[in-house]
N, CA, C and O atoms as CSV, one atom per row, in Angstrom:
chain,resi,resn,atom,element,x,y,z
A,1,MET,N,N,-56.417,-82.345,33.904
A,1,MET,CA,C,-56.311,-81.327,34.927
A,1,MET,C,C,-55.762,-81.944,36.217
A,1,MET,O,O,-54.937,-81.334,36.898
A,2,ALA,N,N,-56.220,-83.142,36.547
A,2,ALA,CA,C,-55.758,-83.801,37.770
A,2,ALA,C,C,-54.254,-84.077,37.697
A,2,ALA,O,O,-53.556,-83.975,38.706
A,3,ASP,N,N,-53.755,-84.426,36.511
A,3,ASP,CA,C,-52.320,-84.672,36.363
A,3,ASP,C,C,-51.524,-83.390,36.598
A,3,ASP,O,O,-50.468,-83.419,37.230
A,4,ALA,N,N,-52.026,-82.273,36.093
A,4,ALA,CA,C,-51.346,-80.989,36.282
A,4,ALA,C,C,-51.347,-80.587,37.752
A,4,ALA,O,O,-50.342,-80.100,38.270
A,5,VAL,N,N,-52.465,-80.790,38.413
A,5,VAL,CA,C,-52.555,-80.450,39.832
A,5,VAL,C,C,-51.615,-81.336,40.648
A,5,VAL,O,O,-51.069,-80.887,41.656
A,6,ALA,N,N,-51.419,-82.580,40.231
A,6,ALA,CA,C,-50.487,-83.461,40.930
A,6,ALA,C,C,-49.066,-82.911,40.863
A,6,ALA,O,O,-48.274,-83.141,41.777
A,7,VAL,N,N,-48.733,-82.192,39.798
A,7,VAL,CA,C,-47.384,-81.636,39.638
A,7,VAL,C,C,-47.240,-80.283,40.329
A,7,VAL,O,O,-46.268,-80.072,41.055
A,8,VAL,N,N,-48.172,-79.371,40.125
A,8,VAL,CA,C,-48.008,-77.998,40.634
A,8,VAL,C,C,-49.050,-77.592,41.670
A,8,VAL,O,O,-49.111,-76.428,42.067
A,9,GLY,N,N,-49.870,-78.547,42.110
A,9,GLY,CA,C,-50.962,-78.203,43.003
A,9,GLY,C,C,-50.642,-78.202,44.485
A,9,GLY,O,O,-51.484,-77.813,45.294
A,10,GLU,N,N,-49.440,-78.630,44.862
A,10,GLU,CA,C,-49.094,-78.583,46.278
A,10,GLU,C,C,-49.020,-77.136,46.749
A,10,GLU,O,O,-48.682,-76.231,45.986
A,11,ARG,N,N,-49.338,-76.944,48.003
A,11,ARG,CA,C,-49.304,-75.595,48.564
A,11,ARG,C,C,-47.933,-74.969,48.322
A,11,ARG,O,O,-46.906,-75.599,48.576
A,12,HIS,N,N,-47.915,-73.770,47.847
A,12,HIS,CA,C,-46.745,-72.939,47.570
A,12,HIS,C,C,-46.036,-73.251,46.252
A,12,HIS,O,O,-45.180,-72.472,45.834
A,13,SER,N,N,-46.357,-74.356,45.585
A,13,SER,CA,C,-45.640,-74.696,44.352
A,13,SER,C,C,-45.811,-73.634,43.270
A,13,SER,O,O,-44.836,-73.241,42.629
A,14,LEU,N,N,-47.034,-73.169,43.061
A,14,LEU,CA,C,-47.244,-72.138,42.044
A,14,LEU,C,C,-46.612,-70.812,42.455
A,14,LEU,O,O,-46.213,-70.028,41.594
A,15,LEU,N,N,-46.517,-70.549,43.754
A,15,LEU,CA,C,-45.850,-69.322,44.202
A,15,LEU,C,C,-44.349,-69.405,43.923
A,15,LEU,O,O,-43.725,-68.394,43.603
A,16,ILE,N,N,-43.772,-70.586,44.038
A,16,ILE,CA,C,-42.364,-70.772,43.680
A,16,ILE,C,C,-42.180,-70.537,42.189
A,16,ILE,O,O,-41.248,-69.846,41.779
A,17,VAL,N,N,-43.060,-71.103,41.379
A,17,VAL,CA,C,-42.990,-70.891,39.925
A,17,VAL,C,C,-43.164,-69.410,39.611
A,17,VAL,O,O,-42.476,-68.876,38.742
A,18,ARG,N,N,-44.077,-68.745,40.311
A,18,ARG,CA,C,-44.268,-67.299,40.121
A,18,ARG,C,C,-42.969,-66.551,40.359
A,18,ARG,O,O,-42.586,-65.701,39.554
A,19,GLU,N,N,-42.288,-66.856,41.454
A,19,GLU,CA,C,-41.031,-66.170,41.763
A,19,GLU,C,C,-39.988,-66.410,40.681
A,19,GLU,O,O,-39.236,-65.502,40.326
A,20,LEU,N,N,-39.942,-67.618,40.163
A,20,LEU,CA,C,-38.999,-67.907,39.079
A,20,LEU,C,C,-39.374,-67.138,37.813
A,20,LEU,O,O,-38.495,-66.667,37.091
A,21,LEU,N,N,-40.667,-67.009,37.540
A,21,LEU,CA,C,-41.110,-66.197,36.396
A,21,LEU,C,C,-40.718,-64.735,36.585
A,21,LEU,O,O,-40.384,-64.050,35.618
A,22,TYR,N,N,-40.757,-64.260,37.819
A,22,TYR,CA,C,-40.376,-62.879,38.123
A,22,TYR,C,C,-38.864,-62.683,38.069
A,22,TYR,O,O,-38.385,-61.552,38.155
A,23,GLY,N,N,-38.100,-63.780,37.927
A,23,GLY,CA,C,-36.649,-63.666,37.837
A,23,GLY,C,C,-35.921,-63.889,39.151
A,23,GLY,O,O,-34.708,-63.695,39.223
A,24,ASN,N,N,-36.635,-64.290,40.181
A,24,ASN,CA,C,-36.049,-64.567,41.491
A,24,ASN,C,C,-35.532,-66.002,41.462
A,24,ASN,O,O,-36.323,-66.936,41.594
A,25,ARG,N,N,-34.223,-66.200,41.293
A,25,ARG,CA,C,-33.665,-67.529,41.063
A,25,ARG,C,C,-32.913,-68.125,42.246
A,25,ARG,O,O,-32.610,-69.318,42.245
A,26,ARG,N,N,-32.615,-67.328,43.234
A,26,ARG,CA,C,-31.800,-67.806,44.348
A,26,ARG,C,C,-32.676,-68.346,45.463
A,26,ARG,O,O,-33.753,-67.817,45.738
A,27,PHE,N,N,-32.202,-69.399,46.095
A,27,PHE,CA,C,-32.951,-70.103,47.142
A,27,PHE,C,C,-33.444,-69.149,48.227
A,27,PHE,O,O,-34.628,-69.145,48.564
A,28,SER,N,N,-32.537,-68.343,48.771
A,28,SER,CA,C,-32.930,-67.467,49.885
A,28,SER,C,C,-33.938,-66.409,49.436
A,28,SER,O,O,-34.833,-66.050,50.202
A,29,GLY,N,N,-33.807,-65.907,48.214
A,29,GLY,CA,C,-34.764,-64.928,47.698
A,29,GLY,C,C,-36.148,-65.522,47.526
A,29,GLY,O,O,-37.153,-64.874,47.819
A,30,ILE,N,N,-36.196,-66.759,47.049
A,30,ILE,CA,C,-37.481,-67.438,46.884
A,30,ILE,C,C,-38.106,-67.700,48.254
A,30,ILE,O,O,-39.302,-67.486,48.453
A,31,ALA,N,N,-37.279,-68.167,49.197
A,31,ALA,CA,C,-37.775,-68.450,50.548
A,31,ALA,C,C,-38.365,-67.195,51.184
A,31,ALA,O,O,-39.434,-67.247,51.792
A,32,ASP,N,N,-37.671,-66.073,51.045
A,32,ASP,CA,C,-38.165,-64.817,51.616
A,32,ASP,C,C,-39.469,-64.370,50.959
A,32,ASP,O,O,-40.409,-63.965,51.643
A,33,ALA,N,N,-39.520,-64.448,49.630
A,33,ALA,CA,C,-40.696,-63.966,48.901
A,33,ALA,C,C,-41.931,-64.817,49.168
A,33,ALA,O,O,-43.041,-64.291,49.259
A,34,VAL,N,N,-41.744,-66.122,49.293
A,34,VAL,CA,C,-42.873,-67.028,49.464
A,34,VAL,C,C,-43.185,-67.263,50.938
A,34,VAL,O,O,-44.296,-67.660,51.288
A,35,GLY,N,N,-42.197,-67.015,51.802
A,35,GLY,CA,C,-42.407,-67.198,53.231
A,35,GLY,C,C,-42.349,-68.644,53.670
A,35,GLY,O,O,-43.112,-69.064,54.540
A,36,LEU,N,N,-41.449,-69.408,53.073
A,36,LEU,CA,C,-41.317,-70.817,53.409
A,36,LEU,C,C,-40.060,-71.082,54.223
A,36,LEU,O,O,-39.070,-70.358,54.116
A,37,SER,N,N,-40.113,-72.119,55.029
A,37,SER,CA,C,-38.911,-72.567,55.724
A,37,SER,C,C,-37.962,-73.154,54.679
A,37,SER,O,O,-38.388,-73.549,53.593
A,38,ARG,N,N,-36.700,-73.205,55.009
A,38,ARG,CA,C,-35.701,-73.752,54.093
A,38,ARG,C,C,-36.004,-75.221,53.763
A,38,ARG,O,O,-35.839,-75.660,52.625
A,39,THR,N,N,-36.448,-75.965,54.774
A,39,THR,CA,C,-36.744,-77.387,54.576
A,39,THR,C,C,-37.904,-77.578,53.607
A,39,THR,O,O,-37.819,-78.388,52.685
A,40,LEU,N,N,-38.986,-76.836,53.813
A,40,LEU,CA,C,-40.154,-76.977,52.952
A,40,LEU,C,C,-39.850,-76.496,51.532
A,40,LEU,O,O,-40.265,-77.134,50.564
A,41,LEU,N,N,-39.135,-75.385,51.399
A,41,LEU,CA,C,-38.775,-74.902,50.065
A,41,LEU,C,C,-37.906,-75.922,49.347
A,41,LEU,O,O,-38.104,-76.178,48.159
A,42,SER,N,N,-36.960,-76.496,50.042
A,42,SER,CA,C,-36.086,-77.499,49.446
A,42,SER,C,C,-36.897,-78.690,48.939
A,42,SER,O,O,-36.645,-79.200,47.847
A,43,THR,N,N,-37.859,-79.125,49.729
A,43,THR,CA,C,-38.725,-80.246,49.334
A,43,THR,C,C,-39.533,-79.897,48.098
A,43,THR,O,O,-39.606,-80.694,47.163
A,44,ARG,N,N,-40.147,-78.709,48.079
A,44,ARG,CA,C,-40.967,-78.295,46.926
A,44,ARG,C,C,-40.105,-78.157,45.661
A,44,ARG,O,O,-40.503,-78.600,44.584
A,45,LEU,N,N,-38.928,-77.543,45.799
A,45,LEU,CA,C,-38.051,-77.383,44.637
A,45,LEU,C,C,-37.619,-78.741,44.087
A,45,LEU,O,O,-37.564,-78.930,42.872
A,46,ARG,N,N,-37.318,-79.673,44.965
A,46,ARG,CA,C,-36.917,-81.016,44.534
A,46,ARG,C,C,-38.046,-81.685,43.763
A,46,ARG,O,O,-37.804,-82.323,42.738
A,47,ARG,N,N,-39.287,-81.544,44.252
A,47,ARG,CA,C,-40.432,-82.153,43.559
A,47,ARG,C,C,-40.669,-81.496,42.203
A,47,ARG,O,O,-40.962,-82.179,41.222
A,48,LEU,N,N,-40.544,-80.170,42.148
A,48,LEU,CA,C,-40.702,-79.472,40.870
A,48,LEU,C,C,-39.588,-79.850,39.899
A,48,LEU,O,O,-39.808,-79.932,38.691
A,49,GLU,N,N,-38.396,-80.077,40.434
A,49,GLU,CA,C,-37.270,-80.500,39.601
A,49,GLU,C,C,-37.506,-81.912,39.056
A,49,GLU,O,O,-37.280,-82.173,37.875
A,50,THR,N,N,-37.957,-82.808,39.916
A,50,THR,CA,C,-38.252,-84.178,39.498
A,50,THR,C,C,-39.349,-84.213,38.439
A,50,THR,O,O,-39.314,-85.044,37.530
A,51,ALA,N,N,-40.317,-83.316,38.556
A,51,ALA,CA,C,-41.434,-83.251,37.606
A,51,ALA,C,C,-41.045,-82.577,36.293
A,51,ALA,O,O,-41.816,-82.601,35.333
A,52,GLY,N,N,-39.852,-81.976,36.242
A,52,GLY,CA,C,-39.408,-81.337,35.007
A,52,GLY,C,C,-39.871,-79.905,34.838
A,52,GLY,O,O,-39.852,-79.376,33.727
A,53,VAL,N,N,-40.287,-79.269,35.924
A,53,VAL,CA,C,-40.760,-77.881,35.876
A,53,VAL,C,C,-39.623,-76.913,36.157
A,53,VAL,O,O,-39.587,-75.809,35.615
A,54,VAL,N,N,-38.693,-77.335,37.009
A,54,VAL,CA,C,-37.581,-76.499,37.465
A,54,VAL,C,C,-36.271,-77.233,37.210
A,54,VAL,O,O,-36.205,-78.460,37.281
A,55,GLU,N,N,-35.250,-76.475,36.917
A,55,GLU,CA,C,-33.907,-77.024,36.744
A,55,GLU,C,C,-32.961,-76.285,37.678
A,55,GLU,O,O,-33.027,-75.063,37.803
A,56,ARG,N,N,-32.088,-77.033,38.328
A,56,ARG,CA,C,-31.094,-76.433,39.225
A,56,ARG,C,C,-29.800,-76.251,38.440
A,56,ARG,O,O,-29.338,-77.167,37.760
A,57,ARG,N,N,-29.217,-75.045,38.546
A,57,ARG,CA,C,-27.954,-74.746,37.854
A,57,ARG,C,C,-26.937,-74.202,38.840
A,57,ARG,O,O,-27.241,-73.325,39.649
A,58,ARG,N,N,-25.760,-74.720,38.764
A,58,ARG,CA,C,-24.669,-74.275,39.635
A,58,ARG,C,C,-24.141,-72.941,39.114
A,58,ARG,O,O,-23.800,-72.817,37.938
A,59,TYR,N,N,-24.075,-71.940,39.999
A,59,TYR,CA,C,-23.521,-70.654,39.596
A,59,TYR,C,C,-22.246,-70.322,40.358
A,59,TYR,O,O,-21.578,-69.341,40.032
A,60,SER,N,N,-21.893,-71.119,41.367
A,60,SER,CA,C,-20.644,-70.913,42.099
A,60,SER,C,C,-20.124,-72.257,42.579
A,60,SER,O,O,-20.872,-73.065,43.129
A,61,GLU,N,N,-18.836,-72.486,42.364
A,61,GLU,CA,C,-18.218,-73.728,42.827
A,61,GLU,C,C,-17.684,-73.599,44.249
A,61,GLU,O,O,-17.737,-74.555,45.023
A,62,HIS,N,N,-17.174,-72.429,44.590
A,62,HIS,CA,C,-16.577,-72.208,45.919
A,62,HIS,C,C,-17.165,-70.968,46.555
A,62,HIS,O,O,-16.752,-69.870,46.182
A,63,PRO,N,N,-18.082,-71.058,47.471
A,63,PRO,CA,C,-18.750,-72.287,47.908
A,63,PRO,C,C,-19.765,-72.736,46.858
A,63,PRO,O,O,-20.218,-71.934,46.042
A,64,PRO,N,N,-20.120,-74.022,46.883
A,64,PRO,CA,C,-21.098,-74.506,45.904
A,64,PRO,C,C,-22.468,-73.866,46.134
A,64,PRO,O,O,-23.048,-73.964,47.215
A,65,ARG,N,N,-22.961,-73.217,45.096
A,65,ARG,CA,C,-24.282,-72.565,45.172
A,65,ARG,C,C,-25.016,-72.782,43.857
A,65,ARG,O,O,-24.434,-72.762,42.772
A,66,ASP,N,N,-26.321,-72.991,44.002
A,66,ASP,CA,C,-27.167,-73.232,42.836
A,66,ASP,C,C,-28.226,-72.152,42.719
A,66,ASP,O,O,-28.578,-71.488,43.695
A,67,GLU,N,N,-28.721,-71.994,41.512
A,67,GLU,CA,C,-29.894,-71.166,41.273
A,67,GLU,C,C,-30.909,-72.052,40.565
A,67,GLU,O,O,-30.575,-73.129,40.069
A,68,TYR,N,N,-32.123,-71.596,40.525
A,68,TYR,CA,C,-33.205,-72.385,39.949
A,68,TYR,C,C,-33.804,-71.619,38.775
A,68,TYR,O,O,-34.052,-70.416,38.852
A,69,VAL,N,N,-34.029,-72.349,37.693
A,69,VAL,CA,C,-34.619,-71.748,36.495
A,69,VAL,C,C,-35.767,-72.643,36.023
A,69,VAL,O,O,-35.793,-73.846,36.284
A,70,LEU,N,N,-36.684,-72.036,35.340
A,70,LEU,CA,C,-37.804,-72.797,34.800
A,70,LEU,C,C,-37.380,-73.515,33.528
A,70,LEU,O,O,-36.654,-72.960,32.703
A,71,THR,N,N,-37.833,-74.734,33.378
A,71,THR,CA,C,-37.640,-75.480,32.146
A,71,THR,C,C,-38.688,-74.991,31.137
A,71,THR,O,O,-39.476,-74.093,31.432
A,72,GLU,N,N,-38.685,-75.586,29.966
A,72,GLU,CA,C,-39.714,-75.251,28.978
A,72,GLU,C,C,-41.102,-75.518,29.552
A,72,GLU,O,O,-42.023,-74.725,29.354
A,73,ALA,N,N,-41.250,-76.641,30.267
A,73,ALA,CA,C,-42.542,-76.968,30.887
A,73,ALA,C,C,-42.918,-75.924,31.936
A,73,ALA,O,O,-44.087,-75.556,32.051
A,74,GLY,N,N,-41.948,-75.451,32.690
A,74,GLY,CA,C,-42.214,-74.425,33.694
A,74,GLY,C,C,-42.594,-73.099,33.071
A,74,GLY,O,O,-43.511,-72.430,33.547
A,75,ARG,N,N,-41.898,-72.709,32.007
A,75,ARG,CA,C,-42.213,-71.452,31.321
A,75,ARG,C,C,-43.591,-71.514,30.667
A,75,ARG,O,O,-44.258,-70.492,30.511
A,76,ALA,N,N,-44.013,-72.724,30.285
A,76,ALA,CA,C,-45.337,-72.888,29.672
A,76,ALA,C,C,-46.463,-72.622,30.668
A,76,ALA,O,O,-47.624,-72.510,30.273
A,77,LEU,N,N,-46.133,-72.518,31.957
A,77,LEU,CA,C,-47.146,-72.182,32.966
A,77,LEU,C,C,-47.468,-70.688,33.002
A,77,LEU,O,O,-48.391,-70.281,33.707
A,78,LEU,N,N,-46.732,-69.869,32.263
A,78,LEU,CA,C,-46.972,-68.420,32.273
A,78,LEU,C,C,-48.430,-68.054,32.005
A,78,LEU,O,O,-48.993,-67.280,32.779
A,79,PRO,N,N,-49.071,-68.565,30.955
A,79,PRO,CA,C,-50.475,-68.174,30.740
A,79,PRO,C,C,-51.389,-68.599,31.889
A,79,PRO,O,O,-52.351,-67.901,32.210
A,80,VAL,N,N,-51.090,-69.737,32.504
A,80,VAL,CA,C,-51.891,-70.217,33.632
A,80,VAL,C,C,-51.736,-69.260,34.811
A,80,VAL,O,O,-52.727,-68.846,35.414
A,81,LEU,N,N,-50.493,-68.909,35.138
A,81,LEU,CA,C,-50.254,-68.004,36.265
A,81,LEU,C,C,-50.790,-66.605,35.978
A,81,LEU,O,O,-51.329,-65.950,36.869
A,82,ALA,N,N,-50.645,-66.152,34.747
A,82,ALA,CA,C,-51.178,-64.829,34.396
A,82,ALA,C,C,-52.691,-64.814,34.543
A,82,ALA,O,O,-53.258,-63.836,35.029
A,83,ALA,N,N,-53.349,-65.891,34.129
A,83,ALA,CA,C,-54.806,-65.974,34.267
A,83,ALA,C,C,-55.212,-66.042,35.738
A,83,ALA,O,O,-56.182,-65.400,36.139
A,84,LEU,N,N,-54.479,-66.817,36.548
A,84,LEU,CA,C,-54.785,-66.885,37.987
A,84,LEU,C,C,-54.573,-65.538,38.652
A,84,LEU,O,O,-55.361,-65.137,39.509
A,85,LYS,N,N,-53.516,-64.836,38.267
A,85,LYS,CA,C,-53.243,-63.508,38.824
A,85,LYS,C,C,-54.366,-62.541,38.468
A,85,LYS,O,O,-54.860,-61.804,39.322
A,86,GLU,N,N,-54.760,-62.553,37.212
A,86,GLU,CA,C,-55.834,-61.658,36.777
A,86,GLU,C,C,-57.157,-62.008,37.475
A,86,GLU,O,O,-57.907,-61.113,37.866
A,87,TRP,N,N,-57.440,-63.297,37.630
A,87,TRP,CA,C,-58.642,-63.725,38.349
A,87,TRP,C,C,-58.577,-63.235,39.794
A,87,TRP,O,O,-59.564,-62.713,40.314
A,88,GLY,N,N,-57.426,-63.399,40.446
A,88,GLY,CA,C,-57.260,-62.945,41.825
A,88,GLY,C,C,-57.418,-61.441,41.964
A,88,GLY,O,O,-58.036,-60.962,42.915
A,89,ASP,N,N,-56.858,-60.692,41.010
A,89,ASP,CA,C,-57.016,-59.234,41.046
A,89,ASP,C,C,-58.489,-58.853,40.950
A,89,ASP,O,O,-58.947,-57.938,41.634
A,90,THR,N,N,-59.223,-59.555,40.102
A,90,THR,CA,C,-60.633,-59.240,39.877
A,90,THR,C,C,-61.520,-59.661,41.046
A,90,THR,O,O,-62.355,-58.882,41.506
A,91,TYR,N,N,-61.342,-60.886,41.523
A,91,TYR,CA,C,-62.284,-61.432,42.495
A,91,TYR,C,C,-61.791,-61.429,43.941
A,91,TYR,O,O,-62.582,-61.653,44.857
A,92,CYS,N,N,-60.516,-61.183,44.159
A,92,CYS,CA,C,-59.984,-61.183,45.530
A,92,CYS,C,C,-59.449,-59.817,45.949
A,92,CYS,O,O,-59.238,-59.579,47.138
A,93,ARG,N,N,-59.226,-58.916,44.995
A,93,ARG,CA,C,-58.637,-57.615,45.305
A,93,ARG,C,C,-59.460,-56.454,44.748
A,93,ARG,O,O,-58.936,-55.356,44.562
A,94,ASP,N,N,-60.736,-56.691,44.484
A,94,ASP,CA,C,-61.633,-55.648,43.981
A,94,ASP,C,C,-61.102,-54.976,42.715
A,94,ASP,O,O,-61.270,-53.771,42.533
A,95,GLY,N,N,-60.470,-55.745,41.853
A,95,GLY,CA,C,-59.993,-55.214,40.581
A,95,GLY,C,C,-58.689,-54.451,40.652
A,95,GLY,O,O,-58.275,-53.845,39.664
A,96,ILE,N,N,-58.030,-54.469,41.805
A,96,ILE,CA,C,-56.779,-53.727,41.961
A,96,ILE,C,C,-55.605,-54.659,41.672
A,96,ILE,O,O,-55.395,-55.645,42.378
A,97,ALA,N,N,-54.856,-54.343,40.644
A,97,ALA,CA,C,-53.685,-55.147,40.282
A,97,ALA,C,C,-52.492,-54.721,41.135
A,97,ALA,O,O,-52.203,-53.532,41.269
A,98,THR,N,N,-51.807,-55.706,41.707
A,98,THR,CA,C,-50.621,-55.389,42.517
A,98,THR,C,C,-49.376,-55.307,41.649
A,98,THR,O,O,-48.534,-54.432,41.851
A,99,THR,N,N,-49.255,-56.196,40.702
A,99,THR,CA,C,-48.174,-56.194,39.723
A,99,THR,C,C,-48.797,-56.533,38.383
A,99,THR,O,O,-49.921,-57.030,38.319
A,100,GLU,N,N,-48.080,-56.269,37.338
A,100,GLU,CA,C,-48.612,-56.564,36.012
A,100,GLU,C,C,-47.516,-57.148,35.138
A,100,GLU,O,O,-46.339,-56.818,35.282
A,101,PHE,N,N,-47.921,-58.010,34.240
A,101,PHE,CA,C,-47.024,-58.476,33.193
A,101,PHE,C,C,-47.141,-57.469,32.057
A,101,PHE,O,O,-48.246,-57.119,31.641
A,102,GLN,N,N,-46.013,-57.012,31.564
A,102,GLN,CA,C,-46.020,-56.062,30.460
A,102,GLN,C,C,-45.329,-56.709,29.258
A,102,GLN,O,O,-44.224,-57.239,29.374
A,103,HIS,N,N,-45.987,-56.657,28.119
A,103,HIS,CA,C,-45.438,-57.208,26.887
A,103,HIS,C,C,-44.391,-56.255,26.333
A,103,HIS,O,O,-44.378,-55.072,26.674
A,104,ARG,N,N,-43.519,-56.765,25.484
A,104,ARG,CA,C,-42.462,-55.908,24.917
A,104,ARG,C,C,-43.011,-54.761,24.078
A,104,ARG,O,O,-42.301,-53.790,23.817
A,105,CYS,N,N,-44.273,-54.862,23.651
A,105,CYS,CA,C,-44.885,-53.762,22.902
A,105,CYS,C,C,-45.293,-52.621,23.819
A,105,CYS,O,O,-45.652,-51.537,23.360
A,106,GLY,N,N,-45.232,-52.882,25.142
A,106,GLY,CA,C,-45.595,-51.857,26.112
A,106,GLY,C,C,-46.963,-52.043,26.728
A,106,GLY,O,O,-47.284,-51.395,27.725
A,107,ALA,N,N,-47.782,-52.919,26.153
A,107,ALA,CA,C,-49.132,-53.133,26.673
A,107,ALA,C,C,-49.100,-54.053,27.886
A,107,ALA,O,O,-48.258,-54.946,27.983
A,108,VAL,N,N,-50.026,-53.821,28.806
A,108,VAL,CA,C,-50.190,-54.699,29.959
A,108,VAL,C,C,-50.898,-55.964,29.475
A,108,VAL,O,O,-51.881,-55.899,28.737
A,109,LEU,N,N,-50.382,-57.108,29.904
A,109,LEU,CA,C,-50.949,-58.382,29.488
A,109,LEU,C,C,-52.276,-58.639,30.179
A,109,LEU,O,O,-52.376,-58.570,31.404
A,110,HIS,N,N,-53.287,-58.933,29.387
A,110,HIS,CA,C,-54.571,-59.406,29.883
A,110,HIS,C,C,-54.818,-60.742,29.210
A,110,HIS,O,O,-54.710,-60.862,27.989
A,111,THR,N,N,-55.146,-61.735,30.001
A,111,THR,CA,C,-55.324,-63.065,29.442
A,111,THR,C,C,-56.665,-63.168,28.734
A,111,THR,O,O,-57.648,-62.527,29.104
A,112,ARG,N,N,-56.663,-63.992,27.713
A,112,ARG,CA,C,-57.877,-64.243,26.951
A,112,ARG,C,C,-57.677,-65.580,26.261
A,112,ARG,O,O,-56.622,-65.834,25.681
A,113,ALA,N,N,-58.670,-66.418,26.320
A,113,ALA,CA,C,-58.590,-67.718,25.666
A,113,ALA,C,C,-59.404,-67.664,24.381
A,113,ALA,O,O,-60.595,-67.351,24.391
A,114,ASP,N,N,-58.741,-67.973,23.284
A,114,ASP,CA,C,-59.390,-68.004,21.974
A,114,ASP,C,C,-59.328,-69.418,21.422
A,114,ASP,O,O,-58.386,-70.161,21.699
A,115,CYS,N,N,-60.326,-69.784,20.646
A,115,CYS,CA,C,-60.333,-71.071,19.966
A,115,CYS,C,C,-59.270,-71.038,18.870
A,115,CYS,O,O,-59.271,-70.139,18.029
A,116,ALA,N,N,-58.371,-72.011,18.877
A,116,ALA,CA,C,-57.308,-72.056,17.878
A,116,ALA,C,C,-57.858,-72.292,16.473
A,116,ALA,O,O,-57.226,-71.898,15.493
A,117,ALA,N,N,-59.023,-72.928,16.359
A,117,ALA,CA,C,-59.590,-73.232,15.047
A,117,ALA,C,C,-60.303,-72.037,14.416
A,117,ALA,O,O,-60.071,-71.724,13.248
A,118,CYS,N,N,-61.170,-71.367,15.179
A,118,CYS,CA,C,-61.988,-70.301,14.591
A,118,CYS,C,C,-61.606,-68.899,15.070
A,118,CYS,O,O,-62.023,-67.908,14.470
A,119,GLY,N,N,-60.820,-68.805,16.143
A,119,GLY,CA,C,-60.390,-67.504,16.643
A,119,GLY,C,C,-61.358,-66.822,17.585
A,119,GLY,O,O,-61.044,-65.758,18.118
A,120,GLU,N,N,-62.535,-67.409,17.807
A,120,GLU,CA,C,-63.502,-66.793,18.722
A,120,GLU,C,C,-63.021,-66.900,20.154
A,120,GLU,O,O,-62.343,-67.857,20.526
A,121,GLU,N,N,-63.385,-65.892,20.968
A,121,GLU,CA,C,-63.076,-65.962,22.388
A,121,GLU,C,C,-63.876,-67.099,23.013
A,121,GLU,O,O,-65.054,-67.283,22.706
A,122,ILE,N,N,-63.230,-67.856,23.886
A,122,ILE,CA,C,-63.888,-68.981,24.523
A,122,ILE,C,C,-64.754,-68.486,25.673
A,122,ILE,O,O,-64.290,-67.765,26.556
A,123,ARG,N,N,-66.011,-68.883,25.646
A,123,ARG,CA,C,-66.954,-68.552,26.718
A,123,ARG,C,C,-67.476,-69.865,27.298
A,123,ARG,O,O,-67.679,-70.840,26.574
A,124,PHE,N,N,-67.688,-69.875,28.598
A,124,PHE,CA,C,-68.128,-71.086,29.295
A,124,PHE,C,C,-69.355,-71.700,28.636
A,124,PHE,O,O,-69.416,-72.912,28.428
A,125,GLU,N,N,-70.323,-70.868,28.313
A,125,GLU,CA,C,-71.587,-71.386,27.776
A,125,GLU,C,C,-71.443,-71.998,26.384
A,125,GLU,O,O,-72.374,-72.650,25.912
A,126,ASP,N,N,-70.319,-71.810,25.721
A,126,ASP,CA,C,-70.107,-72.371,24.393
A,126,ASP,C,C,-69.357,-73.705,24.420
A,126,ASP,O,O,-69.114,-74.290,23.364
A,127,LEU,N,N,-68.991,-74.190,25.594
A,127,LEU,CA,C,-68.182,-75.399,25.702
A,127,LEU,C,C,-69.002,-76.632,26.013
A,127,LEU,O,O,-70.004,-76.569,26.726
A,128,THR,N,N,-68.564,-77.752,25.471
A,128,THR,CA,C,-69.091,-79.066,25.794
A,128,THR,C,C,-67.884,-79.952,26.067
A,128,THR,O,O,-66.949,-79.989,25.267
A,129,MET,N,N,-67.896,-80.663,27.189
A,129,MET,CA,C,-66.796,-81.557,27.525
A,129,MET,C,C,-67.039,-82.912,26.890
A,129,MET,O,O,-68.144,-83.448,26.964
A,130,VAL,N,N,-66.005,-83.471,26.264
A,130,VAL,CA,C,-66.103,-84.800,25.662
A,130,VAL,C,C,-64.862,-85.595,26.031
A,130,VAL,O,O,-63.776,-85.033,26.173
A,131,GLY,N,N,-65.023,-86.890,26.184
A,131,GLY,CA,C,-63.895,-87.781,26.446
A,131,GLY,C,C,-63.287,-87.565,27.814
A,131,GLY,O,O,-63.892,-86.962,28.701
A,132,GLY,N,N,-62.077,-88.073,27.965
A,132,GLY,CA,C,-61.357,-87.916,29.220
A,132,GLY,C,C,-61.652,-89.031,30.201
A,132,GLY,O,O,-62.501,-89.889,29.964
A,133,THR,N,N,-60.931,-88.998,31.306
A,133,THR,CA,C,-61.098,-90.043,32.306
A,133,THR,C,C,-62.132,-89.709,33.355
A,133,THR,O,O,-62.533,-90.573,34.135
A,134,HIS,N,N,-62.563,-88.475,33.379
A,134,HIS,CA,C,-63.589,-88.038,34.338
A,134,HIS,C,C,-64.781,-87.541,33.539
A,134,HIS,O,O,-64.738,-86.443,32.984
A,135,PRO,N,N,-65.853,-88.341,33.472
A,135,PRO,CA,C,-66.995,-87.932,32.665
A,135,PRO,C,C,-67.555,-86.591,33.107
A,135,PRO,O,O,-67.583,-86.299,34.302
A,136,PRO,N,N,-67.994,-85.785,32.179
A,136,PRO,CA,C,-68.539,-84.476,32.533
A,136,PRO,C,C,-69.840,-84.593,33.308
A,136,PRO,O,O,-70.607,-85.538,33.126
A,137,GLN,N,N,-70.070,-83.638,34.156
A,137,GLN,CA,C,-71.342,-83.563,34.881
A,137,GLN,C,C,-72.355,-82.878,33.959
A,137,GLN,O,O,-72.008,-81.995,33.175
A,138,ILE,N,N,-73.585,-83.297,34.071
A,138,ILE,CA,C,-74.643,-82.691,33.246
A,138,ILE,C,C,-74.981,-81.328,33.832
A,138,ILE,O,O,-75.276,-81.197,35.020
A,139,ARG,N,N,-74.931,-80.314,32.968
A,139,ARG,CA,C,-75.282,-78.959,33.416
A,139,ARG,C,C,-76.766,-78.726,33.195
A,139,ARG,O,O,-77.340,-79.221,32.225
A,140,PRO,N,N,-77.391,-77.967,34.100
A,140,PRO,CA,C,-78.819,-77.638,33.917
A,140,PRO,C,C,-79.011,-76.717,32.731
A,140,PRO,O,O,-80.139,-76.334,32.423
């Protein structure tokens, strides 16, 4: 988790990824949506690019202009962002969704974590942490 936060945990980084997921690929559009200065956005995009989350693509030679797209690693953040959005709607907005992800079947996406082995929904009380570099804290 600490490694992931080192990549996308800087202030505004996940909001930049959100905008790219929404299809906002141009620098000025991202800056407007996230409310960042050009300098700060440029710095964040460069770090996300170096980390392999974002890729810069040239869409015009004269004048030279680039757009930003998510790499496979960046697109893999979709479930994380969808879960954070749903958590925010529930606990920060009194259950009111501002936008929704809609699946091609027409249903609104609701995140749910299931065990890949048995298919059961994952519940906090059913988990035990093992291994890793940060030993688990003992729960009461």
